[in-house]
PLY file of the C-alpha trace (Angstrom):
ply
format ascii 1.0
element vertex 481
property float x
property float y
property float z
element edge 480
property int vertex1
property int vertex2
end_header
223.71 182.73 134.78
222.94 184.67 137.77
221.51 182.41 141.46
219.51 184.71 142.72
217.73 182.34 144.76
221.67 181.77 146.89
222.44 185.45 146.68
219.20 185.40 148.90
219.20 182.68 151.08
222.76 184.70 151.69
221.76 187.94 152.91
219.41 186.37 154.81
221.87 184.04 157.05
224.37 186.39 157.10
221.97 189.11 158.55
220.38 185.77 161.29
223.95 184.93 162.49
225.28 188.09 163.07
228.25 188.56 159.72
226.18 191.91 158.16
223.26 193.94 158.94
221.83 196.44 157.13
222.81 199.84 158.11
220.37 202.41 160.76
218.38 199.53 160.26
215.67 200.48 162.46
214.77 203.85 160.28
214.59 201.87 157.37
218.23 201.45 156.12
220.41 203.34 153.87
220.48 202.17 150.85
223.90 200.47 149.72
225.20 201.13 153.33
226.07 197.73 155.87
227.39 197.12 159.43
229.19 194.37 160.16
227.81 192.20 162.78
229.57 190.21 165.85
230.85 187.66 163.43
231.30 189.45 160.61
233.71 191.99 161.90
235.89 189.21 162.64
235.75 186.89 159.52
236.52 190.80 157.91
239.25 191.09 159.97
240.82 187.76 159.40
241.10 188.45 155.94
242.78 191.59 156.38
245.33 190.80 158.64
245.68 187.39 156.22
246.34 189.88 153.20
248.79 192.31 155.59
250.67 189.57 156.39
250.97 188.27 153.38
251.87 191.31 151.81
254.12 192.83 153.85
255.96 189.51 156.10
255.57 186.64 153.93
256.10 188.69 150.38
259.63 187.92 148.72
259.47 191.31 147.67
260.34 194.52 149.67
256.58 195.86 150.65
256.04 197.74 153.49
252.83 199.44 154.97
251.04 203.20 155.53
247.67 204.50 157.17
247.18 207.68 155.19
244.13 209.58 155.96
241.00 210.01 154.46
241.03 213.91 154.64
243.41 214.93 151.68
244.08 218.12 150.33
241.92 218.86 147.48
244.39 219.49 144.93
244.97 215.26 145.09
242.31 214.60 143.49
242.95 217.69 140.72
246.43 215.88 140.08
245.06 211.81 139.74
242.22 212.78 137.11
239.20 212.53 139.13
237.77 215.17 139.34
237.97 215.54 135.57
237.52 211.85 135.13
236.26 209.76 137.62
232.59 209.05 136.73
230.13 206.36 135.12
228.18 206.83 131.86
224.22 206.90 133.75
221.00 207.14 132.06
217.72 208.10 133.41
213.97 206.46 133.00
211.61 209.93 132.34
208.88 207.77 133.57
209.99 206.48 136.94
213.07 209.05 137.23
215.45 206.17 138.33
219.05 206.64 137.46
221.18 204.04 136.23
224.52 203.26 135.39
224.85 202.19 131.77
226.79 199.15 132.26
224.43 197.70 134.97
221.27 198.08 132.97
222.58 196.40 130.12
224.55 193.54 132.45
221.29 192.64 133.70
219.31 192.60 130.62
222.52 190.55 129.32
221.63 188.14 132.31
218.26 186.91 130.60
219.06 186.42 127.27
220.62 182.95 125.81
224.85 183.33 126.50
225.62 183.56 123.17
222.88 186.32 122.66
224.40 188.05 125.94
227.87 188.02 124.92
227.09 189.44 121.50
225.35 192.34 123.36
228.66 192.69 126.04
230.67 193.13 122.94
228.84 195.32 121.85
228.49 197.49 124.84
232.21 197.07 125.85
232.86 198.69 122.18
231.29 201.96 122.65
232.04 202.37 125.93
235.84 201.88 124.74
235.05 205.25 122.36
233.01 207.06 124.78
230.30 206.15 122.24
227.27 207.71 124.44
225.26 207.93 120.98
225.87 204.27 120.62
224.93 203.02 124.09
221.65 205.11 124.30
221.04 203.05 120.84
221.86 199.84 122.02
219.65 200.33 124.86
216.66 201.31 122.56
217.14 198.98 119.69
216.97 195.60 122.64
214.22 197.52 124.03
215.96 197.19 127.46
213.03 198.86 130.10
213.14 200.09 133.23
212.58 197.44 136.02
210.66 199.88 137.74
208.05 201.51 135.05
208.69 198.65 132.75
209.28 201.56 130.43
211.93 202.35 127.08
211.28 206.34 127.67
215.28 207.23 128.87
217.37 210.50 128.50
220.68 210.16 126.81
223.60 208.81 128.42
225.78 211.42 130.64
228.77 211.25 132.86
228.30 211.52 136.32
231.10 211.99 138.99
231.09 209.64 142.05
233.14 211.49 144.51
231.26 212.50 147.74
232.42 216.44 148.27
231.84 217.83 152.08
233.37 221.06 153.76
236.47 221.68 156.40
236.40 224.43 158.14
234.52 225.46 161.77
232.75 228.83 159.91
230.60 227.76 156.56
231.63 231.08 155.08
235.63 229.75 155.38
235.21 226.85 154.62
237.08 224.54 152.10
235.53 221.77 149.45
237.37 218.70 150.58
236.44 215.03 149.44
236.44 212.00 150.79
238.47 209.60 149.04
237.39 207.36 146.31
240.34 205.03 146.07
243.38 204.39 148.99
246.24 204.65 146.36
246.78 208.27 146.19
247.49 208.44 149.75
250.74 205.62 149.09
251.59 208.28 146.18
251.64 211.11 148.21
253.86 209.63 150.51
256.27 208.00 148.13
259.27 209.97 149.19
258.42 209.90 152.93
258.49 206.17 153.10
261.30 205.25 150.47
263.59 207.75 152.46
262.65 207.03 155.67
262.69 203.41 155.32
265.65 203.81 153.30
263.75 201.48 150.54
265.78 200.64 147.22
263.56 199.90 143.96
262.31 197.70 143.30
259.53 198.24 146.70
255.83 198.63 147.20
253.88 200.15 149.63
250.67 198.69 151.13
247.48 199.90 153.21
244.08 198.87 153.92
241.46 201.72 154.62
238.15 202.84 153.53
237.27 204.74 150.64
233.87 206.41 149.60
232.40 206.28 146.28
228.66 208.03 145.35
227.58 204.70 143.44
224.14 205.73 141.82
223.17 201.89 140.95
224.86 200.20 144.09
223.32 196.34 144.53
224.39 192.92 144.88
224.33 193.18 149.23
228.08 193.90 149.99
229.64 193.57 146.29
229.04 197.34 145.44
228.74 199.79 148.63
229.37 203.39 149.07
231.59 203.12 151.78
233.84 199.98 151.30
237.16 199.41 152.50
240.30 198.62 150.47
243.06 196.62 150.29
245.88 197.99 148.31
249.59 197.83 147.18
251.68 200.27 144.89
254.84 198.55 143.72
257.95 201.14 142.52
259.45 200.11 139.94
262.11 200.73 137.00
260.73 202.90 133.84
260.94 199.98 130.88
260.65 196.99 133.83
256.65 197.68 134.57
255.42 195.20 131.90
257.77 192.16 133.27
256.49 193.25 136.64
252.84 193.64 135.61
252.76 189.65 134.84
254.58 189.14 138.28
251.66 190.30 140.27
249.21 188.77 138.13
250.76 185.54 139.17
251.74 186.41 142.45
247.67 187.51 143.34
246.30 184.60 141.80
248.78 182.25 144.11
247.48 184.21 147.19
243.65 183.41 146.06
244.63 180.11 145.95
245.26 179.67 149.03
241.87 180.28 150.36
240.90 176.94 149.34
238.37 177.86 146.20
238.04 176.00 143.34
240.43 177.54 140.31
237.26 177.19 137.93
235.78 179.93 140.09
238.26 182.77 138.99
239.37 184.04 135.86
241.34 187.07 134.35
239.81 189.97 132.21
241.56 192.12 130.38
240.51 195.64 130.47
238.82 196.58 126.96
239.21 200.19 128.10
242.32 201.43 129.96
242.00 204.45 132.59
243.71 207.60 131.85
246.64 206.41 133.70
246.92 202.85 132.91
248.98 201.01 129.82
247.86 197.54 130.89
245.26 196.63 133.24
243.11 193.41 134.28
240.79 192.10 136.63
240.42 188.79 138.78
237.03 188.12 138.51
235.24 185.41 140.64
232.16 183.64 139.95
229.43 185.45 142.53
226.09 183.80 142.61
225.25 187.01 140.18
227.77 185.92 137.61
231.33 186.47 136.96
232.03 189.97 138.89
235.32 191.82 139.34
237.24 190.93 142.74
240.83 192.27 142.61
242.38 194.68 139.84
246.10 194.60 138.76
246.54 197.54 136.70
250.40 198.94 135.59
249.87 202.65 136.11
253.12 204.16 134.40
254.18 207.12 136.53
251.44 209.22 136.19
250.23 209.70 139.48
253.61 210.53 140.46
254.18 212.76 137.71
251.28 214.59 138.03
251.53 215.26 141.48
255.34 216.41 141.01
253.76 219.05 138.23
250.69 220.31 140.12
252.27 220.63 144.29
255.76 221.73 142.61
258.00 219.27 144.72
260.03 216.74 142.92
259.22 213.05 143.22
262.10 211.60 142.15
264.09 209.15 142.64
267.79 208.38 142.26
269.26 204.94 141.22
272.80 203.83 141.86
272.92 200.75 139.66
274.53 200.89 137.14
272.83 200.27 133.36
274.80 197.72 131.42
274.09 199.54 128.42
275.64 202.67 129.60
278.26 201.76 132.07
276.52 204.36 134.20
274.07 205.02 137.40
270.23 205.02 136.10
270.42 208.54 137.92
267.34 209.96 138.72
263.70 209.50 137.12
260.18 209.03 138.39
259.37 205.31 138.78
256.61 203.19 137.21
254.14 201.68 139.15
252.22 198.36 138.89
248.96 198.73 141.48
247.46 195.37 143.24
243.75 196.68 144.59
241.24 194.30 145.84
238.33 195.07 148.06
237.86 193.54 151.29
234.17 193.68 151.07
233.67 192.01 148.13
236.32 189.39 149.25
234.08 189.12 152.58
231.22 188.21 150.24
233.19 185.89 147.89
234.16 183.43 151.24
230.42 183.87 152.28
229.06 182.43 148.46
231.83 179.82 148.81
231.27 178.40 152.10
227.39 178.87 152.16
226.03 174.93 152.45
223.11 173.70 152.52
223.01 169.49 153.29
220.34 167.23 153.22
221.02 164.77 156.36
218.27 163.05 156.44
217.45 159.25 156.69
215.32 156.89 156.16
214.17 156.87 159.86
214.42 161.02 160.00
214.16 164.11 157.93
217.21 166.47 158.72
219.28 168.77 157.41
221.79 172.08 157.88
223.13 175.12 156.82
226.73 174.70 157.37
229.66 177.43 156.49
233.05 175.86 155.29
235.22 178.69 156.01
238.70 177.64 156.09
239.97 177.44 159.41
242.54 180.44 159.51
240.07 182.88 158.13
236.85 181.22 160.28
235.17 183.99 162.86
235.55 181.64 165.58
238.58 178.35 165.86
237.03 176.47 168.56
233.51 176.08 170.29
233.59 174.94 173.84
231.16 172.40 175.01
230.44 171.50 178.71
227.49 169.03 178.04
226.10 169.67 181.14
225.99 172.57 183.43
227.38 171.00 186.33
229.26 168.32 188.12
232.84 170.13 187.24
231.96 170.22 183.78
232.18 174.08 182.98
235.20 174.55 185.20
237.06 171.85 182.88
236.12 173.81 180.22
236.66 176.93 181.35
240.09 175.93 182.35
240.32 174.47 178.55
238.93 178.35 177.15
241.51 179.71 179.25
244.53 178.12 177.52
243.46 178.31 174.14
241.96 181.37 173.92
245.35 183.21 173.93
246.30 181.69 171.00
243.29 181.59 168.66
239.49 182.67 168.98
237.07 180.78 171.14
233.81 180.48 172.00
231.94 178.87 175.51
228.09 177.66 175.60
226.50 175.77 177.88
222.72 176.62 176.86
220.67 173.90 175.10
221.27 170.47 173.91
224.51 169.27 172.25
223.45 169.02 168.80
221.64 172.17 168.47
225.00 173.59 170.03
227.07 172.18 167.16
224.24 173.48 164.62
224.75 176.73 165.45
228.32 176.35 165.22
228.06 175.08 162.06
226.13 178.07 160.83
228.72 180.81 160.85
231.75 178.25 160.10
232.97 176.81 163.40
235.63 174.54 161.70
236.05 172.19 165.52
233.48 171.91 168.58
235.04 170.27 171.84
232.55 168.45 174.23
233.45 168.16 177.67
231.82 165.35 179.40
231.79 162.65 182.37
234.31 160.42 181.04
236.65 163.69 180.91
236.75 163.85 184.60
238.28 160.20 184.36
240.49 160.26 181.60
241.07 163.67 180.80
240.00 162.91 177.33
237.28 165.24 175.07
235.25 164.67 171.99
236.66 167.01 169.27
233.72 166.99 166.43
234.87 168.22 163.07
232.64 171.11 161.39
232.16 169.82 157.61
232.45 165.69 157.91
230.64 166.39 161.58
233.08 163.45 161.97
233.67 163.02 165.75
236.51 161.14 168.06
238.08 160.57 171.37
241.84 162.68 172.19
243.49 163.77 175.16
242.78 167.23 176.39
246.08 168.61 176.13
246.09 167.75 172.23
243.09 170.39 171.40
245.25 173.87 171.04
247.51 172.31 168.84
244.85 170.56 166.93
243.41 173.66 166.30
247.01 175.35 165.38
247.65 172.77 162.86
244.69 173.73 160.96
245.49 177.56 160.74
0 1
1 2
2 3
3 4
4 5
5 6
6 7
7 8
8 9
9 10
10 11
11 12
12 13
13 14
14 15
15 16
16 17
17 18
18 19
19 20
20 21
21 22
22 23
23 24
24 25
25 26
26 27
27 28
28 29
29 30
30 31
31 32
32 33
33 34
34 35
35 36
36 37
37 38
38 39
39 40
40 41
41 42
42 43
43 44
44 45
45 46
46 47
47 48
48 49
49 50
50 51
51 52
52 53
53 54
54 55
55 56
56 57
57 58
58 59
59 60
60 61
61 62
62 63
63 64
64 65
65 66
66 67
67 68
68 69
69 70
70 71
71 72
72 73
73 74
74 75
75 76
76 77
77 78
78 79
79 80
80 81
81 82
82 83
83 84
84 85
85 86
86 87
87 88
88 89
89 90
90 91
91 92
92 93
93 94
94 95
95 96
96 97
97 98
98 99
99 100
100 101
101 102
102 103
103 104
104 105
105 106
106 107
107 108
108 109
109 110
110 111
111 112
112 113
113 114
114 115
115 116
116 117
117 118
118 119
119 120
120 121
121 122
122 123
123 124
124 125
125 126
126 127
127 128
128 129
129 130
130 131
131 132
132 133
133 134
134 135
135 136
136 137
137 138
138 139
139 140
140 141
141 142
142 143
143 144
144 145
145 146
146 147
147 148
148 149
149 150
150 151
151 152
152 153
153 154
154 155
155 156
156 157
157 158
158 159
159 160
160 161
161 162
162 163
163 164
164 165
165 166
166 167
167 168
168 169
169 170
170 171
171 172
172 173
173 174
174 175
175 176
176 177
177 178
178 179
179 180
180 181
181 182
182 183
183 184
184 185
185 186
186 187
187 188
188 189
189 190
190 191
191 192
192 193
193 194
194 195
195 196
196 197
197 198
198 199
199 200
200 201
201 202
202 203
203 204
204 205
205 206
206 207
207 208
208 209
209 210
210 211
211 212
212 213
213 214
214 215
215 216
216 217
217 218
218 219
219 220
220 221
221 222
222 223
223 224
224 225
225 226
226 227
227 228
228 229
229 230
230 231
231 232
232 233
233 234
234 235
235 236
236 237
237 238
238 239
239 240
240 241
241 242
242 243
243 244
244 245
245 246
246 247
247 248
248 249
249 250
250 251
251 252
252 253
253 254
254 255
255 256
256 257
257 258
258 259
259 260
260 261
261 262
262 263
263 264
264 265
265 266
266 267
267 268
268 269
269 270
270 271
271 272
272 273
273 274
274 275
275 276
276 277
277 278
278 279
279 280
280 281
281 282
282 283
283 284
284 285
285 286
286 287
287 288
288 289
289 290
290 291
291 292
292 293
293 294
294 295
295 296
296 297
297 298
298 299
299 300
300 301
301 302
302 303
303 304
304 305
305 306
306 307
307 308
308 309
309 310
310 311
311 312
312 313
313 314
314 315
315 316
316 317
317 318
318 319
319 320
320 321
321 322
322 323
323 324
324 325
325 326
326 327
327 328
328 329
329 330
330 331
331 332
332 333
333 334
334 335
335 336
336 337
337 338
338 339
339 340
340 341
341 342
342 343
343 344
344 345
345 346
346 347
347 348
348 349
349 350
350 351
351 352
352 353
353 354
354 355
355 356
356 357
357 358
358 359
359 360
360 361
361 362
362 363
363 364
364 365
365 366
366 367
367 368
368 369
369 370
370 371
371 372
372 373
373 374
374 375
375 376
376 377
377 378
378 379
379 380
380 381
381 382
382 383
383 384
384 385
385 386
386 387
387 388
388 389
389 390
390 391
391 392
392 393
393 394
394 395
395 396
396 397
397 398
398 399
399 400
400 401
401 402
402 403
403 404
404 405
405 406
406 407
407 408
408 409
409 410
410 411
411 412
412 413
413 414
414 415
415 416
416 417
417 418
418 419
419 420
420 421
421 422
422 423
423 424
424 425
425 426
426 427
427 428
428 429
429 430
430 431
431 432
432 433
433 434
434 435
435 436
436 437
437 438
438 439
439 440
440 441
441 442
442 443
443 444
444 445
445 446
446 447
447 448
448 449
449 450
450 451
451 452
452 453
453 454
454 455
455 456
456 457
457 458
458 459
459 460
460 461
461 462
462 463
463 464
464 465
465 466
466 467
467 468
468 469
469 470
470 471
471 472
472 473
473 474
474 475
475 476
476 477
477 478
478 479
479 480
């Protein structure tokens, strides 16, 4: 069941220590929109770069990247099905005038029930959603007396669909402006550039195109901190394959993506696969990789076998051929496979949801009390390669030449990884601040350093300290990354 106390503690910690701030906070904020602070942006950048390197550099498959624009021709969204199909079932409470996503409303109620009752309720919900049975969903809400959190009443409207795309206008004069949309996903930028990339990079199927970028959805009920936002960032890869091979590639990418998650140092029991009950209009197979957030298991990443729907739809609407010529020999016919529209297997992970997962996993409250003294600390136990700061360099005093030695070490290390320098306050307070933002190593320069060139390096997770030569510091940190 959900751990609301931990979630609130994480939200408070993220703000206090410069990870995530409510957007436009001085004007009372804007719902479901957040800004990343000085350490949050470093954590986010580290995750983004790690995913990108894993996809486009370290992966054994042939994958390249692009960066498509946020604004696209409105016909893109007609071909993709978003204009007609990108909607969620919503319901309004007549007393509070509040609107809710039906699945969120029912899921929230299910969390208050005993485990088996909650599972049964969610199974009924999935059945009605899969059948687009809106009357059944409303009946489910009424039978279970699921009340509006604001009005506490069950006075509901009928369930209906609500399109999630933001629209705007492009043009210098309002009368001549054209309606366009903020992209609700990054995938379509890859599909419309499929032939551009394939031809200019001389890519041979199977191959992938990766992209990281902003997407926008007009979520009516956006909750769970940065888990569900109206402006968010996706890390997606579309893998183009020969028709008939998509199922084996689908299984391949399910396995590969879970391998990537295993490198984040998170217990495998915190992950699970969840097969989709109702497939999207473009898919012949789909599942989510879910992580156990403080509010329970939720979708982190989707793996979808999208068939040839997208490329075929763009070919039909644009009248431009989206075919690939495959010169490889088909063993059954003895002839080249020839022209075809490739099938696609997609991996799509939310960057903000990954950051939230890492904050949830790293956040640790420790009681360090002894018989003589009450003590505790809050520490973020990020793996070193994702930590916002890798090394804190802390001269014991602001005199006697110690800052000069510390700054020499800072100059040597900052070229290789993110460092932080601080002179203020007692060394114990500085250690605690570094623990709170997840810095894996702290180095203290003291008077003995002037005598023998040794320093004290402190390890965040164990708080163990050891004396090493100052020349070893850079390699100790590098070996942990």
